[in-house]
KEMAR-808878 format. One record per atom (N, C-alpha, C): x, y, z; chain; residue number from 1; atom name. Coordinates in steps of 0.1 Angstrom, whole numbers, plus 5000, padded with zeros to 4 digits. Atoms other than C-alpha are relative to their C-alpha. Last residue first. Example, Ala and Ser with C-alpha at 12.3 -4.5 7.8 and 13.67 -1.06 7.14 Angstrom:
2
<rec x="4991" y="4989" z="5000" ch="A" i="2" at="N"/>
<rec x="5137" y="4989" z="5071" ch="A" i="2" at="CA"/>
<rec x="4992" y="5011" z="5008" ch="A" i="2" at="C"/>
<rec x="5009" y="4988" z="5000" ch="A" i="1" at="N"/>
<rec x="5123" y="4955" z="5078" ch="A" i="1" at="CA"/>
<rec x="5009" y="5012" z="5000" ch="A" i="1" at="C"/>
//
This chain:
77
<rec x="4986" y="5002" z="4997" ch="A" i="77" at="N"/>
<rec x="5075" y="5055" z="5103" ch="A" i="77" at="CA"/>
<rec x="5002" y="4991" z="5012" ch="A" i="77" at="C"/>
<rec x="4995" y="4990" z="4990" ch="A" i="76" at="N"/>
<rec x="5039" y="5050" z="5093" ch="A" i="76" at="CA"/>
<rec x="5014" y="4997" z="5003" ch="A" i="76" at="C"/>
<rec x="4986" y="5001" z="4996" ch="A" i="75" at="N"/>
<rec x="5023" y="5033" z="5063" ch="A" i="75" at="CA"/>
<rec x="5004" y="5011" z="5010" ch="A" i="75" at="C"/>
<rec x="4995" y="4986" z="5000" ch="A" i="74" at="N"/>
<rec x="4985" y="5031" z="5062" ch="A" i="74" at="CA"/>
<rec x="5015" y="4998" z="5005" ch="A" i="74" at="C"/>
<rec x="4992" y="4995" z="4989" ch="A" i="73" at="N"/>
<rec x="4975" y="4996" z="5052" ch="A" i="73" at="CA"/>
<rec x="5004" y="5014" z="4999" ch="A" i="73" at="C"/>
<rec x="4996" y="4986" z="5002" ch="A" i="72" at="N"/>
<rec x="4947" y="4982" z="5030" ch="A" i="72" at="CA"/>
<rec x="5008" y="5004" z="5013" ch="A" i="72" at="C"/>
<rec x="4996" y="4992" z="4988" ch="A" i="71" at="N"/>
<rec x="4941" y="4945" z="5028" ch="A" i="71" at="CA"/>
<rec x="5005" y="5014" z="4996" ch="A" i="71" at="C"/>
<rec x="5012" y="4994" z="4994" ch="A" i="70" at="N"/>
<rec x="4922" y="4924" z="5002" ch="A" i="70" at="CA"/>
<rec x="5003" y="5008" z="5013" ch="A" i="70" at="C"/>
<rec x="5012" y="5001" z="5008" ch="A" i="69" at="N"/>
<rec x="4953" y="4903" z="4995" ch="A" i="69" at="CA"/>
<rec x="4988" y="5006" z="5008" ch="A" i="69" at="C"/>
<rec x="5008" y="4987" z="5000" ch="A" i="68" at="N"/>
<rec x="4982" y="4916" z="5015" ch="A" i="68" at="CA"/>
<rec x="4987" y="5000" z="4992" ch="A" i="68" at="C"/>
<rec x="5002" y="4995" z="4986" ch="A" i="67" at="N"/>
<rec x="4999" y="4883" z="5024" ch="A" i="67" at="CA"/>
<rec x="4991" y="5012" z="5001" ch="A" i="67" at="C"/>
<rec x="5014" y="4997" z="4999" ch="A" i="66" at="N"/>
<rec x="4995" y="4868" z="4989" ch="A" i="66" at="CA"/>
<rec x="4996" y="5006" z="5013" ch="A" i="66" at="C"/>
<rec x="5004" y="4992" z="5012" ch="A" i="65" at="N"/>
<rec x="5032" y="4867" z="4980" ch="A" i="65" at="CA"/>
<rec x="4985" y="5005" z="5002" ch="A" i="65" at="C"/>
<rec x="5007" y="5007" z="5010" ch="A" i="64" at="N"/>
<rec x="5040" y="4855" z="5016" ch="A" i="64" at="CA"/>
<rec x="4995" y="5009" z="4988" ch="A" i="64" at="C"/>
<rec x="4991" y="5005" z="5011" ch="A" i="63" at="N"/>
<rec x="5066" y="4875" z="5035" ch="A" i="63" at="CA"/>
<rec x="4993" y="4992" z="4989" ch="A" i="63" at="C"/>
<rec x="5010" y="5007" z="5009" ch="A" i="62" at="N"/>
<rec x="5042" y="4897" z="5055" ch="A" i="62" at="CA"/>
<rec x="5007" y="4993" z="4989" ch="A" i="62" at="C"/>
<rec x="5010" y="5005" z="4991" ch="A" i="61" at="N"/>
<rec x="5063" y="4912" z="5084" ch="A" i="61" at="CA"/>
<rec x="4990" y="4991" z="4993" ch="A" i="61" at="C"/>
<rec x="4993" y="5010" z="4992" ch="A" i="60" at="N"/>
<rec x="5092" y="4915" z="5060" ch="A" i="60" at="CA"/>
<rec x="4990" y="4994" z="5009" ch="A" i="60" at="C"/>
<rec x="4999" y="5012" z="5008" ch="A" i="59" at="N"/>
<rec x="5069" y="4934" z="5036" ch="A" i="59" at="CA"/>
<rec x="5007" y="4988" z="5007" ch="A" i="59" at="C"/>
<rec x="5013" y="5005" z="5002" ch="A" i="58" at="N"/>
<rec x="5060" y="4959" z="5063" ch="A" i="58" at="CA"/>
<rec x="5000" y="4987" z="4991" ch="A" i="58" at="C"/>
<rec x="5005" y="5005" z="4987" ch="A" i="57" at="N"/>
<rec x="5096" y="4964" z="5074" ch="A" i="57" at="CA"/>
<rec x="4986" y="4993" z="4998" ch="A" i="57" at="C"/>
<rec x="4993" y="5013" z="4997" ch="A" i="56" at="N"/>
<rec x="5109" y="4967" z="5038" ch="A" i="56" at="CA"/>
<rec x="4994" y="4994" z="5013" ch="A" i="56" at="C"/>
<rec x="5005" y="5010" z="5009" ch="A" i="55" at="N"/>
<rec x="5082" y="4993" z="5030" ch="A" i="55" at="CA"/>
<rec x="5007" y="4987" z="5003" ch="A" i="55" at="C"/>
<rec x="5014" y="5003" z="4996" ch="A" i="54" at="N"/>
<rec x="5091" y="5013" z="5061" ch="A" i="54" at="CA"/>
<rec x="4994" y="4989" z="4991" ch="A" i="54" at="C"/>
<rec x="5000" y="5008" z="4988" ch="A" i="53" at="N"/>
<rec x="5128" y="5011" z="5053" ch="A" i="53" at="CA"/>
<rec x="4986" y="4996" z="5005" ch="A" i="53" at="C"/>
<rec x="4996" y="5014" z="5004" ch="A" i="52" at="N"/>
<rec x="5122" y="5022" z="5017" ch="A" i="52" at="CA"/>
<rec x="5001" y="4991" z="5012" ch="A" i="52" at="C"/>
<rec x="5011" y="5006" z="5008" ch="A" i="51" at="N"/>
<rec x="5102" y="5052" z="5029" ch="A" i="51" at="CA"/>
<rec x="5004" y="4986" z="4997" ch="A" i="51" at="C"/>
<rec x="5011" y="5004" z="4990" ch="A" i="50" at="N"/>
<rec x="5128" y="5061" z="5055" ch="A" i="50" at="CA"/>
<rec x="4989" y="4993" z="4993" ch="A" i="50" at="C"/>
<rec x="4995" y="5012" z="4993" ch="A" i="49" at="N"/>
<rec x="5156" y="5059" z="5029" ch="A" i="49" at="CA"/>
<rec x="4989" y="4996" z="5010" ch="A" i="49" at="C"/>
<rec x="5003" y="5011" z="5008" ch="A" i="48" at="N"/>
<rec x="5136" y="5084" z="5007" ch="A" i="48" at="CA"/>
<rec x="5004" y="4987" z="5007" ch="A" i="48" at="C"/>
<rec x="5009" y="5010" z="4993" ch="A" i="47" at="N"/>
<rec x="5136" y="5109" z="5035" ch="A" i="47" at="CA"/>
<rec x="4997" y="4988" z="4992" ch="A" i="47" at="C"/>
<rec x="4995" y="5005" z="4988" ch="A" i="46" at="N"/>
<rec x="5166" y="5132" z="5026" ch="A" i="46" at="CA"/>
<rec x="4991" y="4990" z="5007" ch="A" i="46" at="C"/>
<rec x="4988" y="5008" z="5002" ch="A" i="45" at="N"/>
<rec x="5158" y="5135" z="4989" ch="A" i="45" at="CA"/>
<rec x="5005" y="4995" z="5014" ch="A" i="45" at="C"/>
<rec x="4990" y="4992" z="5006" ch="A" i="44" at="N"/>
<rec x="5122" y="5145" z="4996" ch="A" i="44" at="CA"/>
<rec x="5013" y="4993" z="5000" ch="A" i="44" at="C"/>
<rec x="4991" y="5005" z="5010" ch="A" i="43" at="N"/>
<rec x="5091" y="5127" z="5006" ch="A" i="43" at="CA"/>
<rec x="5009" y="5011" z="4994" ch="A" i="43" at="C"/>
<rec x="4996" y="4990" z="5011" ch="A" i="42" at="N"/>
<rec x="5073" y="5135" z="5038" ch="A" i="42" at="CA"/>
<rec x="5010" y="4994" z="4991" ch="A" i="42" at="C"/>
<rec x="4988" y="5005" z="5007" ch="A" i="41" at="N"/>
<rec x="5061" y="5104" z="5057" ch="A" i="41" at="CA"/>
<rec x="5003" y="5009" z="4989" ch="A" i="41" at="C"/>
<rec x="4993" y="5010" z="4991" ch="A" i="40" at="N"/>
<rec x="5036" y="5113" z="5084" ch="A" i="40" at="CA"/>
<rec x="5013" y="4995" z="4993" ch="A" i="40" at="C"/>
<rec x="4999" y="4996" z="4986" ch="A" i="39" at="N"/>
<rec x="5024" y="5146" z="5068" ch="A" i="39" at="CA"/>
<rec x="5008" y="4990" z="5008" ch="A" i="39" at="C"/>
<rec x="4989" y="4991" z="4999" ch="A" i="38" at="N"/>
<rec x="5030" y="5137" z="5032" ch="A" i="38" at="CA"/>
<rec x="5003" y="5005" z="5014" ch="A" i="38" at="C"/>
<rec x="5004" y="4985" z="5001" ch="A" i="37" at="N"/>
<rec x="5007" y="5108" z="5036" ch="A" i="37" at="CA"/>
<rec x="5012" y="5008" z="5001" ch="A" i="37" at="C"/>
<rec x="4991" y="4991" z="4993" ch="A" i="36" at="N"/>
<rec x="5012" y="5071" z="5028" ch="A" i="36" at="CA"/>
<rec x="4994" y="5014" z="5000" ch="A" i="36" at="C"/>
<rec x="5002" y="4986" z="5001" ch="A" i="35" at="N"/>
<rec x="4989" y="5043" z="5017" ch="A" i="35" at="CA"/>
<rec x="5010" y="5008" z="5008" ch="A" i="35" at="C"/>
<rec x="4993" y="4993" z="4989" ch="A" i="34" at="N"/>
<rec x="4996" y="5007" z="5011" ch="A" i="34" at="CA"/>
<rec x="5000" y="5015" z="4997" ch="A" i="34" at="C"/>
<rec x="4998" y="4986" z="5002" ch="A" i="33" at="N"/>
<rec x="4970" y="4988" z="4990" ch="A" i="33" at="CA"/>
<rec x="5007" y="5005" z="5013" ch="A" i="33" at="C"/>
<rec x="4996" y="4992" z="4989" ch="A" i="32" at="N"/>
<rec x="4969" y="4951" z="4986" ch="A" i="32" at="CA"/>
<rec x="5001" y="5014" z="4996" ch="A" i="32" at="C"/>
<rec x="4988" y="5005" z="4995" ch="A" i="31" at="N"/>
<rec x="4966" y="4923" z="4960" ch="A" i="31" at="CA"/>
<rec x="5006" y="5009" z="5011" ch="A" i="31" at="C"/>
<rec x="4991" y="4988" z="4999" ch="A" i="30" at="N"/>
<rec x="4929" y="4932" z="4954" ch="A" i="30" at="CA"/>
<rec x="5013" y="4995" z="5007" ch="A" i="30" at="C"/>
<rec x="4988" y="5001" z="4992" ch="A" i="29" at="N"/>
<rec x="4908" y="4902" z="4944" ch="A" i="29" at="CA"/>
<rec x="5008" y="5013" z="4998" ch="A" i="29" at="C"/>
<rec x="4987" y="5001" z="5008" ch="A" i="28" at="N"/>
<rec x="4874" y="4911" z="4931" ch="A" i="28" at="CA"/>
<rec x="5012" y="4999" z="5009" ch="A" i="28" at="C"/>
<rec x="4994" y="5013" z="4997" ch="A" i="27" at="N"/>
<rec x="4843" y="4904" z="4953" ch="A" i="27" at="CA"/>
<rec x="5012" y="4998" z="4991" ch="A" i="27" at="C"/>
<rec x="5002" y="5009" z="5012" ch="A" i="26" at="N"/>
<rec x="4825" y="4933" z="4936" ch="A" i="26" at="CA"/>
<rec x="5006" y="4987" z="5002" ch="A" i="26" at="C"/>
<rec x="5015" y="5001" z="5001" ch="A" i="25" at="N"/>
<rec x="4823" y="4952" z="4970" ch="A" i="25" at="CA"/>
<rec x="4996" y="4991" z="4988" ch="A" i="25" at="C"/>
<rec x="5005" y="5009" z="4990" ch="A" i="24" at="N"/>
<rec x="4860" y="4945" z="4975" ch="A" i="24" at="CA"/>
<rec x="4985" y="4998" z="4999" ch="A" i="24" at="C"/>
<rec x="4995" y="5013" z="5003" ch="A" i="23" at="N"/>
<rec x="4869" y="4960" z="4941" ch="A" i="23" at="CA"/>
<rec x="4995" y="4990" z="5011" ch="A" i="23" at="C"/>
<rec x="5008" y="5006" z="5011" ch="A" i="22" at="N"/>
<rec x="4847" y="4990" z="4948" ch="A" i="22" at="CA"/>
<rec x="5004" y="4986" z="4996" ch="A" i="22" at="C"/>
<rec x="5014" y="5003" z="4995" ch="A" i="21" at="N"/>
<rec x="4863" y="4996" z="4982" ch="A" i="21" at="CA"/>
<rec x="4991" y="4994" z="4989" ch="A" i="21" at="C"/>
<rec x="4999" y="5011" z="4991" ch="A" i="20" at="N"/>
<rec x="4898" y="4994" z="4967" ch="A" i="20" at="CA"/>
<rec x="4986" y="4995" z="5005" ch="A" i="20" at="C"/>
<rec x="4998" y="5012" z="5009" ch="A" i="19" at="N"/>
<rec x="4890" y="5018" z="4939" ch="A" i="19" at="CA"/>
<rec x="5000" y="4987" z="5008" ch="A" i="19" at="C"/>
<rec x="5013" y="5002" z="5008" ch="A" i="18" at="N"/>
<rec x="4875" y="5043" z="4964" ch="A" i="18" at="CA"/>
<rec x="5002" y="4988" z="4991" ch="A" i="18" at="C"/>
<rec x="5010" y="5006" z="4990" ch="A" i="17" at="N"/>
<rec x="4905" y="5039" z="4987" ch="A" i="17" at="CA"/>
<rec x="4987" y="4997" z="4993" ch="A" i="17" at="C"/>
<rec x="4998" y="5014" z="4999" ch="A" i="16" at="N"/>
<rec x="4927" y="5044" z="4956" ch="A" i="16" at="CA"/>
<rec x="4992" y="4993" z="5011" ch="A" i="16" at="C"/>
<rec x="5002" y="5009" z="5011" ch="A" i="15" at="N"/>
<rec x="4914" y="5077" z="4945" ch="A" i="15" at="CA"/>
<rec x="5000" y="4985" z="5003" ch="A" i="15" at="C"/>
<rec x="5014" y="4997" z="5005" ch="A" i="14" at="N"/>
<rec x="4910" y="5096" z="4977" ch="A" i="14" at="CA"/>
<rec x="4997" y="4991" z="4989" ch="A" i="14" at="C"/>
<rec x="5010" y="5008" z="4993" ch="A" i="13" at="N"/>
<rec x="4941" y="5079" z="4992" ch="A" i="13" at="CA"/>
<rec x="4986" y="5002" z="4994" ch="A" i="13" at="C"/>
<rec x="5013" y="4996" z="5005" ch="A" i="12" at="N"/>
<rec x="4965" y="5093" z="4966" ch="A" i="12" at="CA"/>
<rec x="4988" y="4992" z="5006" ch="A" i="12" at="C"/>
<rec x="5005" y="4989" z="4990" ch="A" i="11" at="N"/>
<rec x="4996" y="5089" z="4987" ch="A" i="11" at="CA"/>
<rec x="4986" y="5004" z="4996" ch="A" i="11" at="C"/>
<rec x="5004" y="4987" z="5005" ch="A" i="10" at="N"/>
<rec x="5003" y="5056" z="4969" ch="A" i="10" at="CA"/>
<rec x="4997" y="5010" z="5011" ch="A" i="10" at="C"/>
<rec x="4996" y="4991" z="4989" ch="A" i="9" at="N"/>
<rec x="5017" y="5021" z="4972" ch="A" i="9" at="CA"/>
<rec x="4998" y="5014" z="4994" ch="A" i="9" at="C"/>
<rec x="4999" y="4986" z="5004" ch="A" i="8" at="N"/>
<rec x="4998" y="4995" z="4951" ch="A" i="8" at="CA"/>
<rec x="5005" y="5008" z="5012" ch="A" i="8" at="C"/>
<rec x="5005" y="4991" z="4990" ch="A" i="7" at="N"/>
<rec x="5005" y="4958" z="4958" ch="A" i="7" at="CA"/>
<rec x="5002" y="5015" z="4995" ch="A" i="7" at="C"/>
<rec x="4991" y="4991" z="4993" ch="A" i="6" at="N"/>
<rec x="5010" y="4938" z="4927" ch="A" i="6" at="CA"/>
<rec x="4993" y="5008" z="5011" ch="A" i="6" at="C"/>
<rec x="4997" y="5006" z="4987" ch="A" i="5" at="N"/>
<rec x="4992" y="4908" z="4912" ch="A" i="5" at="CA"/>
<rec x="5011" y="5008" z="5008" ch="A" i="5" at="C"/>
<rec x="4985" y="5001" z="4998" ch="A" i="4" at="N"/>
<rec x="4994" y="4924" z="4878" ch="A" i="4" at="CA"/>
<rec x="5004" y="4993" z="5012" ch="A" i="4" at="C"/>
<rec x="4995" y="5007" z="5012" ch="A" i="3" at="N"/>
<rec x="4957" y="4918" z="4870" ch="A" i="3" at="CA"/>
<rec x="5015" y="4998" z="5000" ch="A" i="3" at="C"/>
<rec x="5000" y="5015" z="4999" ch="A" i="2" at="N"/>
<rec x="4947" y="4925" z="4905" ch="A" i="2" at="CA"/>
<rec x="5006" y="4994" z="4988" ch="A" i="2" at="C"/>
<rec x="4992" y="5005" z="4989" ch="A" i="1" at="N"/>
<rec x="4957" y="4962" z="4906" ch="A" i="1" at="CA"/>
<rec x="5001" y="4985" z="5000" ch="A" i="1" at="C"/>
//
């Protein structure tokens, strides 16, 4: 995550929360983790616009490149 300086967006909370926690424990920089769930934000052809809008909203609220460093967010509609 840190090498590419990118925020990770995933539904795989089990894997990425563990990775995020390990990075924080080792004092490594994490450029951010945004998590979704199929229950709150189901993905199919009719809902992709919602996901894009939620991502846009969250990134607009945090315009700096480093705004999500060492942060984990759960995306909600």
